[in-house]
GUVO-170779 format. One record per residue (C-alpha): x, y, z; residue in three letters. Coordinates in pm, whole numbers, padded with zeros to 5 digits, always signed. Layout:
BEGIN
XYZALA
...
END
This chain:
BEGIN
-10790+14949+05869MET
-10970+14992+05545ALA
-11331+14905+05534THR
-11538+14777+05248THR
-11890+14875+05183THR
-12137+14639+05024GLN
-12388+14806+04801ASN
-12744+14705+04898LEU
-13041+14757+04673PRO
-13256+15054+04779VAL
-13613+14934+04840PRO
-13879+15130+04663SER
-14191+15250+04849ARG
-14471+15004+04785PRO
-14753+15126+04572SER
-15116+15089+04670GLY
-15188+14758+04492PRO
-14863+14597+04606VAL
-14929+14698+04964ALA
-15253+14502+04963ARG
-15134+14181+04791GLN
-15246+13857+04961SER
-14910+13677+04951VAL
-14577+13856+04928ILE
-14340+13562+04925THR
-14310+13220+05082ASP
-13933+13175+05011LYS
-13706+13166+05314PRO
-13441+13428+05369LEU
-13099+13349+05225GLY
-13223+13227+04887GLN
-13144+13415+04571ASP
-13470+13609+04568HIS
-13495+13921+04783VAL
-13829+14096+04810THR
-13825+14467+04748THR
-14155+14539+04917THR
-14237+14581+05281LYS
-14427+14282+05423PRO
-14743+14475+05516VAL
-15049+14334+05685SER
-15213+14091+05450THR
-15539+13985+05609ILE
-15757+13963+05301VAL
-16026+14233+05318PRO
-16379+14118+05355TYR
-16469+14360+05081GLY
-16300+14167+04802ARG
-16541+14002+04561SER
-16378+13660+04594SER
-16404+13679+04972ASP
-16767+13783+04953ILE
-16854+13489+04731ARG
-16673+13251+04967ARG
-16853+13391+05269ASP
-17189+13378+05100ARG
-17139+13012+05025GLN
-17006+12939+05372LEU
-17266+13136+05564TYR
-17577+13089+05353SER
-17679+12870+05642ASP
-17585+13043+05968GLU
-17588+12711+06146SER
-17286+12598+05942VAL
-17080+12890+06071LEU
-17209+12844+06424THR
-17114+12475+06426LYS
-16766+12559+06300GLN
-16721+12820+06573ILE
-16855+12599+06852GLU
-16633+12312+06742SER
-16328+12516+06847THR
-16444+12536+07209ASN
-16321+12282+07466ALA
-16596+12115+07668THR
-16418+12198+07993ASP
-16336+12561+07904ALA
-16186+12756+08193GLU
-16409+13013+08363GLU
-16235+13334+08473LEU
-16336+13677+08596ASN
-16218+13889+08304VAL
-16373+14216+08419ARG
-16035+14349+08552PRO
-15874+14286+08215VAL
-16164+14451+08034LEU
-16134+14759+08254SER
-15766+14796+08164VAL
-15846+14755+07794VAL
-16115+15019+07818GLU
-15868+15259+07974ASP
-15616+15194+07697ILE
-15874+15263+07429LEU
-15987+15576+07612ARG
-15636+15714+07647LEU
-15503+15610+07306ALA
-15580+15905+07081LYS
-15391+16129+06839PRO
-15210+16428+06981SER
-15145+16611+06655THR
-15498+16644+06516PHE
-15860+16621+06626ASP
-16099+16345+06531ILE
-16468+16432+06515THR
-16766+16223+06418THR
-17142+16233+06453HIS
-17281+16275+06802GLU
-17353+15971+07016ILE
-17706+15932+07146LYS
-17685+15615+07352THR
-17396+15447+07537ILE
-17393+15116+07728GLU
-17592+15122+08050ASP
-17676+15492+08034GLN
-17869+15748+07834LYS
-17662+16034+07699ILE
-17833+16308+07505THR
-17643+16609+07375THR
-17660+16874+07109THR
-17283+16884+07063HIS
-17056+16666+06850HIS
-16819+16434+07033HIS
-16465+16350+06934SER
-16410+15988+06836THR
-16188+15930+07136ASP
-16484+16051+07344ASP
-16681+15771+07182LYS
-16437+15519+07316ILE
-16431+15692+07655ALA
-16809+15689+07678LEU
-16836+15336+07548ALA
-16586+15223+07810SER
-16804+15346+08093GLN
-16978+15088+08304HIS
-17257+15179+08547ASN
-17177+15548+08509GLY
-16801+15535+08579ARG
-16471+15488+08394ILE
-16227+15226+08512PHE
-15901+15400+08590HIS
-15744+15169+08844ASN
-15740+14806+08941LEU
-15970+14745+09230GLY
-15799+14471+09434SER
-15519+14218+09464ASP
-15753+13966+09303HIS
-15777+14189+08995ASP
-15399+14212+08970SER
-15371+13835+09002GLU
-15609+13783+08710ILE
-15393+14010+08497LEU
-15082+13814+08591LYS
-15252+13486+08503ILE
-15368+13607+08162LEU
-15065+13822+08071ALA
-14882+13537+07897TYR
-15187+13433+07696HIS
-15268+13792+07601ILE
-14918+13847+07468ASN
-14926+13512+07287ARG
-15243+13619+07103ILE
-15083+13962+07045TYR
-14797+13787+06867SER
-15041+13565+06677GLU
-15235+13867+06550ILE
-14918+14038+06427ILE
-14798+13713+06272SER
-15129+13646+06098LYS
-15160+14004+05975CYS
-14808+14014+05831THR
-14799+13653+05716GLY
-15107+13672+05498GLY
-15427+13477+05511GLY
-15801+13486+05462GLU
-16007+13656+05736SER
-16228+13359+05823HIS
-15941+13112+05840ALA
-15728+13342+06057VAL
-16019+13405+06293THR
-16079+13031+06328MET
-15707+12981+06404ASP
-15732+13233+06689LEU
-16044+13063+06823LEU
-15861+12730+06827ARG
-15567+12893+07006ALA
-15811+13006+07277LEU
-16013+12683+07291SER
-15945+12627+07661ASP
-16118+12951+07765TYR
-16485+13036+07801ALA
-16638+13264+07537TRP
-16617+13580+07746ASP
-16250+13512+07817ALA
-16178+13447+07448LYS
-16318+13780+07342VAL
-16157+13982+07625VAL
-15813+13820+07572ILE
-15836+13899+07200SER
-15943+14256+07269LEU
-15660+14294+07520ALA
-15408+14167+07265ALA
-15536+14414+07008PHE
-15527+14698+07262SER
-15150+14645+07296ILE
-15105+14697+06920ILE
-15340+14993+06925TYR
-15192+15146+07240GLY
-14831+15108+07124GLU
-14906+15288+06799PHE
-15070+15588+06965TRP
-14820+15596+07251LEU
-14538+15652+07003VAL
-14750+15908+06817GLU
-14821+16100+07138GLN
-14458+16104+07257LEU
-14264+16140+06933HIS
-14243+16520+06958THR
-14112+16527+07314LYS
-13925+16202+07376ASN
-13606+16105+07189SER
-13672+15733+07205LEU
-14024+15777+07074ALA
-13901+16015+06804ARG
-13654+15757+06672ASN
-13911+15478+06676ILE
-14159+15707+06499ALA
-13897+15775+06231ALA
-13848+15403+06171LEU
-14228+15364+06145LYS
-14245+15663+05908ASP
-14506+15831+06132LEU
-14408+16183+06023PRO
-14495+16086+05667GLY
-14830+15951+05776ILE
-14913+16258+05984LEU
-14838+16481+05686ALA
-15181+16381+05553HIS
-15410+16442+05855PRO
-15737+16452+05663GLU
-15691+16107+05507GLU
-15559+15965+05834LEU
-15855+16108+06020ARG
-16100+15931+05791LYS
-15911+15603+05828LYS
-15897+15624+06209ILE
-16259+15731+06243GLU
-16369+15415+06066GLY
-16157+15202+06300VAL
-16292+15375+06609LEU
-16651+15345+06491GLU
-16596+14971+06466LEU
-16412+14955+06800LEU
-16704+15131+06969THR
-16938+14851+06859VAL
-16676+14590+06946VAL
-16658+14723+07302LEU
-17034+14717+07342LYS
-17064+14360+07214VAL
-16776+14252+07439THR
-16935+14409+07741ARG
-17268+14242+07664CYS
-17096+13904+07649ILE
-16916+13967+07979VAL
-17235+14090+08143GLU
-17417+13772+08044PHE
-17143+13577+08221LYS
-17180+13797+08532GLU
-17557+13753+08570LEU
-17619+13620+08923PRO
-17702+13251+08910SER
-17914+13272+09226GLN
-18170+13476+09030TYR
-18145+13325+08684ILE
-18036+12974+08582SER
-17788+12919+08301ARG
-18044+12678+08159GLN
-18328+12929+08164SER
-18487+13004+07824PRO
-18386+13370+07844GLU
-18018+13282+07892ILE
-18023+13001+07636MET
-18164+13228+07364VAL
-17885+13479+07426ALA
-17595+13239+07473THR
-17679+13066+07146ALA
-17561+13382+06970HIS
-17258+13454+07188ILE
-17013+13224+06998PRO
-17106+13396+06673THR
-17067+13732+06843GLY
-16720+13636+06966VAL
-16626+13527+06613TYR
-16728+13858+06456TRP
-16559+14060+06730VAL
-16232+13873+06675MET
-16265+13910+06298ARG
-16323+14283+06343SER
-16019+14312+06569LEU
-15805+14146+06300LEU
-15918+14403+06045VAL
-15858+14689+06289CYS
-15512+14550+06369ALA
-15437+14511+05999SER
-15536+14874+05941THR
-15316+15002+06224ILE
-15018+14786+06124LEU
-15048+14894+05761ASN
-15007+15257+05867LEU
-14646+15179+05961VAL
-14405+15259+05682GLY
-14658+15242+05398THR
-14709+15614+05349GLY
-14987+15814+05196TYR
-15075+15559+04928GLU
-15205+15306+05180HIS
-15381+15567+05392ILE
-15589+15672+05097SER
-15698+15318+05004SER
-16068+15237+05050THR
-16079+14857+05057ALA
-16045+14832+05436GLU
-16293+15115+05491SER
-16558+14923+05299TRP
-16484+14611+05501GLU
-16495+14804+05832ILE
-16839+14941+05747LEU
-16969+14592+05674ASN
-16828+14452+05998LEU
-16970+14744+06199ALA
-17313+14673+06051HIS
-17283+14301+06122LYS
-17183+14363+06485LEU
-17458+14622+06529SER
-17718+14359+06441VAL
-17562+14115+06687ILE
-17540+14390+06952LEU
-17907+14477+06913GLU
-18004+14115+06974HIS
-17768+14070+07271LEU
-17878+14396+07432GLU
-18241+14299+07389SER
-18187+13961+07553GLN
-17968+14112+07824LEU
-18243+14358+07909LYS
-18494+14072+07931ILE
-18261+13884+08167CYS
-18188+14191+08378LYS
-18558+14273+08403ASP
-18626+13916+08515LEU
-18345+13935+08771ILE
-18463+14273+08895GLU
-18816+14138+08927LYS
-18692+13845+09137LYS
-18472+14076+09345LYS
-18767+14306+09404MET
-18981+14009+09502HIS
-18722+13894+09756ASP
-18673+14246+09884LYS
-19048+14292+09913TYR
-19076+13977+10122ASN
-18789+14107+10335ASP
-18978+14431+10402ILE
-19296+14241+10485VAL
-19103+14030+10735GLY
-18922+14337+10868LEU
-19249+14515+10942MET
-19379+14214+11133GLU
-19058+14155+11331ALA
-18964+14302+11668VAL
-18679+14554+11672HIS
-18478+14737+11935ILE
-18533+15069+11757ASP
-18690+15208+11440ASN
-18373+15242+11230ILE
-18406+14906+11043PRO
-18756+15000+10928VAL
-18653+15352+10828LEU
-18359+15214+10631LYS
-18595+14980+10448ALA
-18813+15275+10350LEU
-18536+15519+10259ILE
-18235+15427+10048SER
-17934+15578+10222SER
-17647+15360+10096LYS
-17499+15637+09884GLU
-17638+15922+10090ASN
-17537+15918+10454LEU
-17770+16212+10524LYS
-18090+16136+10331PRO
-18315+16359+10545LEU
-18381+16730+10505TYR
-18469+16927+10819ASP
-18721+17188+10710GLY
-18669+17401+11019THR
-18288+17409+11029LYS
-18250+17379+10648ARG
-17986+17111+10699THR
-17930+16753+10589HIS
-17948+16492+10862GLU
-17886+16116+10899PRO
-18164+15872+10983LEU
-18023+15844+11337GLU
-18192+16173+11435VAL
-18520+15976+11440LEU
-18392+15687+11649ARG
-18634+15573+11925LEU
-18887+15845+11841LYS
-19245+15821+11730TYR
-19223+15893+11357VAL
-19532+16011+11172LEU
-19482+15925+10805LEU
-19666+16181+10593LEU
-19715+15990+10267ILE
-19833+16187+09964THR
-19765+16227+09597ASP
-19654+16564+09457LEU
-20013+16672+09399ASP
-20085+16751+09763VAL
-20323+17040+09847PRO
-20124+17335+09978ILE
-20402+17394+10234GLU
-20320+17057+10383GLU
-19957+17158+10430ILE
-20053+17493+10584HIS
-20295+17344+10835VAL
-20061+17060+10928LEU
-19789+17322+10976HIS
-20019+17505+11218MET
-20090+17185+11414ILE
-19723+17083+11408TYR
-19634+17413+11573SER
-19849+17330+11877GLN
-19637+17268+12185THR
-19861+16997+12330VAL
-19673+16664+12305ASN
-19463+16796+12014ARG
-19140+16675+12168HIS
-19275+16318+12164GLU
-19284+16271+11786TYR
-19139+16382+11454GLU
-19306+16409+11114VAL
-19128+16270+10807LEU
-19256+16339+10455TRP
-19224+16049+10208LEU
-19305+16180+09857PRO
-19432+15894+09640ILE
-19361+15911+09267VAL
-19336+15657+08987ASP
-18991+15502+09042PRO
-18970+15385+08682THR
-18996+15735+08533THR
-18745+16018+08585PRO
-18889+16334+08737LEU
-18965+16618+08499THR
-18830+16965+08563GLN
-19178+17070+08677PHE
-19196+16780+08924GLN
-18850+16864+09058GLU
-18957+17224+09109SER
-19284+17116+09273THR
-19097+16889+09513PHE
-18853+17163+09616ILE
-19139+17408+09674THR
-19331+17159+09889LEU
-19023+17050+10083ARG
-18925+17409+10160ASN
-19276+17484+10288SER
-19257+17204+10549MET
-19098+17261+10893PRO
-19058+16887+10955TRP
-18826+16626+10806TYR
-18852+16506+10448SER
-18646+16284+10222THR
-18390+16491+10037ASP
-18526+16366+09705HIS
-18822+16148+09599PRO
-18582+15893+09447SER
-18455+15811+09798LEU
-18785+15641+09879VAL
-18708+15279+09795ASP
-18914+15145+09499PRO
-18990+14825+09690VAL
-19104+15035+09986ALA
-19338+15222+09751ILE
-19494+14890+09652ARG
-19531+14797+10020TYR
-19686+15134+10100ILE
-19941+15093+09822ARG
-20028+14729+09891GLU
-20014+14711+10270HIS
-20081+15069+10376TRP
-20333+15120+10092LYS
-20190+15449+09969PHE
-20337+15553+09633VAL
-20352+15929+09598HIS
-20497+16087+09910MET
-20239+16168+10182PRO
-20205+15931+10478ILE
-20016+15961+10806LEU
-19864+15629+10917VAL
-19743+15620+11277VAL
-19429+15420+11362LEU
-19363+15363+11731ASN
-19005+15396+11866PRO
-18939+15033+11769GLN
-19054+15093+11411GLY
-19383+14907+11447LYS
-19678+15067+11260PRO
-19932+15158+11527SER
-20176+15347+11304ASN
-20197+15325+10927LEU
-20365+15664+10895ASP
-20357+15908+11183ALA
-20453+16210+10970LEU
-20816+16203+11089PRO
-20693+16211+11450MET
-20449+16489+11365MET
-20721+16702+11204TRP
-20970+16645+11487ILE
-20751+16665+11798TRP
-20415+16791+11676GLY
-20116+16697+11889SER
-20355+16607+12173SER
-20419+16285+11980GLY
-20069+16156+12062PHE
-19972+15866+12061ASP
-20221+15830+11777PHE
-20298+15463+11846THR
-20639+15308+11792ARG
-20680+15280+12169TYR
-20613+15653+12205ARG
-20864+15726+11929GLU
-21137+15522+12100ILE
-21060+15689+12434THR
-21092+16037+12285LEU
-21426+15954+12124TRP
-21560+15812+12447GLN
-21512+16153+12606GLY
-21668+16346+12317SER
-22021+16478+12263VAL
-22170+16673+11975TRP
-22108+17037+12060ASN
-21935+17347+11926MET
-21598+17248+12073GLU
-21596+16923+11875LEU
-21735+17088+11562LEU
-21509+17390+11531ALA
-21287+17443+11837ASP
-20956+17446+11647ASN
-21093+17605+11331THR
-21073+17969+11443ASP
-20905+18129+11746HIS
-21217+18341+11819ARG
-21448+18046+11879ILE
-21298+17938+12217PRO
-21337+18296+12342GLU
-21700+18310+12233TRP
-21766+17977+12407MET
-21613+18107+12727LYS
-21847+18410+12717LEU
-22143+18181+12640GLU
-22236+18381+12334ARG
-22464+18232+12072VAL
-22236+18112+11795ILE
-22372+18070+11445CYS
-22171+17888+11180LEU
-22326+17909+10837TYR
-22231+17807+10484GLY
-22327+17783+10121GLY
-22239+17987+09814GLU
-22571+18162+09736ASP
-22485+18522+09818ILE
-22850+18638+09808GLU
-22944+18377+10068TRP
-22641+18482+10276ILE
-22750+18850+10272ARG
-23106+18762+10364ARG
-23008+18516+10638PHE
-22742+18730+10809THR
-22960+19043+10819ARG
-23258+18846+10946LEU
-23054+18667+11214ALA
-22903+18995+11335LYS
-23247+19156+11350SER
-23397+18872+11556VAL
-23100+18852+11795SER
-23105+19227+11855GLU
-23478+19219+11923ALA
-23435+18936+12174LEU
-23111+19084+12320ARG
-22921+18770+12229VAL
-22540+18813+12195PRO
-22486+18659+11849LEU
-22157+18590+11672GLU
-22183+18461+11313MET
-21896+18307+11116LEU
-21907+18209+10750TYR
-21744+17866+10687VAL
-21808+17845+10314GLY
-21841+17516+10135LYS
-21642+17199+10095ARG
-21391+17226+09809ASN
-21404+17609+09809PRO
-21385+17764+09466LYS
-21432+18107+09314GLU
-21791+18149+09437LYS
-21684+18097+09798VAL
-21405+18352+09755ARG
-21650+18608+09615ARG
-21886+18539+09906CYS
-21602+18615+10148HIS
-21535+18945+09972GLU
-21904+19048+09981VAL
-21937+18950+10348ILE
-21631+19160+10431GLN
-21736+19457+10219HIS
-22096+19466+10348GLU
-21999+19365+10705ASN
-22255+19084+10707LEU
-22077+18870+10968SER
-21741+18746+11086HIS
-21526+18577+10822PHE
-21193+18406+10790PHE
-20896+18622+10685PRO
-20926+18677+10312ILE
-20564+18590+10238GLN
-20597+18252+10418ASP
-20967+18185+10381TYR
-20918+17867+10175SER
-20699+17716+10452ASP
-20963+17777+10719TYR
-21256+17663+10503VAL
-21064+17352+10398TRP
-20978+17277+10760TYR
-21337+17307+10881PHE
-21464+17059+10624TRP
-21172+16817+10644VAL
-21232+16791+11019ARG
-21591+16687+10948LEU
-21476+16424+10700TRP
-21208+16312+10944SER
-21471+16260+11215MET
-21666+16050+10970TRP
-21359+15841+10877SER
-21245+15804+11235SER
-21583+15683+11350LYS
-21601+15431+11068LYS
-21251+15299+11148GLN
-21344+15223+11507ILE
-21660+15043+11396GLY
-21932+15306+11451MET
-22234+15346+11219SER
-22495+15611+11142ILE
-22770+15398+11288GLU
-22608+15367+11631THR
-22390+15676+11672ASP
-22556+16018+11727PRO
-22240+16212+11638ILE
-22223+16039+11300MET
-22588+16132+11243GLN
-22507+16499+11306GLN
-22203+16485+11077ILE
-22413+16324+10804MET
-22672+16602+10830ASP
-22408+16874+10782LEU
-22255+16691+10488LEU
-22604+16663+10337THR
-22659+17037+10384PHE
-22331+17110+10210ASP
-22421+16884+09916SER
-22729+17095+09840SER
-22747+17421+09644GLU
-22881+17626+09936GLN
-22729+17755+10255GLY
-22746+17617+10608TRP
-22674+17722+10965ALA
-22573+17580+11305VAL
-22656+17768+11628PHE
-22495+17694+11966SER
-22507+17867+12304ARG
-22141+17862+12396GLY
-22053+17496+12423ASN
-22398+17387+12538TYR
-22724+17356+12341GLU
-22678+17319+11967ILE
-22918+17305+11671THR
-22906+17322+11293LYS
-23117+17359+10982GLY
-23097+17397+10607ASN
-23145+17731+10435GLY
-23519+17732+10371ASP
-23608+17597+10712LYS
-23387+17844+10901VAL
-23524+18141+10704ILE
-23884+18027+10765GLN
-23834+17994+11141VAL
-23653+18329+11177LEU
-23920+18512+10973GLU
-24188+18364+11201ASN
-24004+18475+11517ASN
-24310+18663+11642ALA
-24477+18328+11704GLN
-24209+18203+11944TRP
-24020+18514+12065ALA
-24218+18530+12390ASP
-24077+18190+12490ARG
-23725+18332+12484VAL
-23758+18487+12831ASP
-23379+18488+12867HIS
-23098+18499+12606PRO
-22984+18158+12727ASN
-23313+18014+12604ARG
-23269+18129+12242PHE
-23100+17816+12100VAL
-23328+17582+12293GLU
-23644+17749+12155VAL
-23493+17777+11807LEU
-23423+17402+11810ASP
-23783+17325+11904GLU
-23910+17539+11616GLU
-23671+17389+11361LEU
-23770+17036+11460ARG
-24136+17128+11412GLY
-24097+17240+11051VAL
-24172+16964+10800HIS
-24187+17089+10442PRO
-24442+16931+10212GLU
-24171+16843+09961HIS
-23797+16800+10002HIS
-23506+16672+09793CYS
-23193+16612+09998HIS
-22873+16468+09862ARG
-22541+16360+10004LEU
-22230+16377+09787ILE
-21942+16165+09911LEU
-21598+16187+09748PRO
-21483+15876+09561GLY
-21191+15835+09802HIS
-21405+15855+10117ALA
-21319+15571+10353TRP
-21599+15332+10444GLY
-21879+15462+10220ILE
-22202+15327+10375PRO
-22435+15100+10183GLU
-22743+15279+10323LYS
-22794+15640+10434VAL
-23109+15775+10601SER
-23252+16112+10497CYS
-23202+16378+10766SER
-23547+16516+10694GLU
-23779+16214+10681CYS
-23561+15921+10793GLY
-23616+15716+10478LYS
-23324+15545+10303PHE
-23184+15766+10028MET
-23145+15639+09671ASP
-22786+15569+09572ARG
-22631+15700+09249PHE
-22284+15735+09101VAL
-22199+16091+08999MET
-21912+16225+08790TYR
-21860+16600+08810ARG
-21631+16854+08653CYS
-21692+17194+08809CYS
-21470+17467+08665ASP
-21580+17805+08785GLU
END
């Protein structure tokens, strides 16, 4: 059978101006006129001068535009959870990228909900990937059946808007009017749903385009579709296409951020912030306008993508849309800045209320009765994302909180500026076997939870943690910020370390057991106030109380009933004179004398040099040079601990003889001269400042005959020291600013009068 062929006119490729005409034709098919141009997207660019004049007139008063936008919204708009849809859209935009060429733009400094700093340039598809992250993750999958159901519910409406966008873009129209038509089509939905449905509809157009582009070289179906869309012709000009796509993606990045802000406002928990609160009202007043400009931007992006199909190089190289895209990106950036600012205000307010509620929960938790200590430990240490938040310093392993269940837990609370001597001495005490199996120590490092740790702080923490044989949190950030507030307000932690004791049920039984630990070590267990009072009731002022645990030689000397002399100060000439004189007198009286230099509180370079001279000249016993600061620190911290402990149980200088003795030694140490304490074993004990001791020893001929036995030496020496009353004296007592229970009145150890009180600031850099 013969066939006949009808000759059809060959359409010419549209030129640049024809491709961008507002109206192609309004005659129906079948009439005598046949268009010879492809009906390209005809959303009128915002950049045209006529459009600009119209917009300036329409939007000279922003309230006019706002009223028009709000008038499209139904009063009973449907509220939906659109987060599942948004997550799918974000994935589409992340995955939709060219396969045949790279797209690079300027680096991104900040992305929603996270700080990203880099010295490298990111690809534009990385921009979309980063912008589509929420709370540090990318949505790859739907999370639940509920999420899938939402997608099913909205699928019809999304595809209806998808068709509307294509129809409006190809049918011609002015940007504002088309945007208003879409808003009216979505009038039954809340503002967050409007913007997400529109974005989802656009993502189908966007995703379809790039899906064909990605598969056209390896899939026959995609190759044929690409041929009909003239994609090979478009891809023949990669540089021009790159510029066009970069502009679209820059705008889409801002669109995503604005959309997420709008959705996040909807998701703010109503139990913490009312929809009628001023903070919410200020933000929501701008959300309709934000939705309008997002939808208008999506129309321009869709128009740009649709115009790439079959229009060739001439359209790719046109600049009208690029100018419009830049203007829209700027407009949305201004809106985004405002929304982000208000969102931060709302989130800060919510976080403040959450913290307040959580703080009250911790307060109630600490006062409640528990079966074990785990609830309290969980309130102090955040372990939701870390099932093993503890670090065992002995085993070098990570452990769960359960290893501390039903144990006495001693919470060592410090900042990162903790004296290393403190760690060394506590390590020594911790290693004692007495009662060690009854308790565990847990280090809680306290830092500012609002500021990220610096590299130096991270390094300092690791060094400190690795020097501790007990448990510690694996990182300072695991100490709950609300717990830090509780620790500061209820346990009165400021800077100086404290040791809070939790009993096996998690009840705080002592808010600072460090004084007990320094004085009695593990023998102070269970570190309760009752135990502290009991230990003091059995204590007297003697060498055992003063220095028993300070040096391993002292207990041996006490057992042999030798005369023990502890002396201090940093005047090396006085030290030479005193030690030689004391040795001479003791040898003459056949008194077995052991002298030990204990330095000065807050030992510095002078004390170190004194140690070296004492060792080199063999003036007396001394602490090991390599660890001298630990021993000196320990001696003086025990004295301060005795002071603090006595004050905590209600003792005073006027009524407690031990406190009077402690005060005298602290006064000696505050002076510029030396001092000495003499004790026969653990029996008679006496003391004196530098001048008085030297004077009595030099006058030994006047009292030596009364020392008829070595055991009488300290007794006679005490009588002589008490009998010396200098014509003039100037004693001072320097108490640290953090000292607990600073007394209002202090009596002079020399004359008994009340000392004058001053405030002193000192910077002593040797």
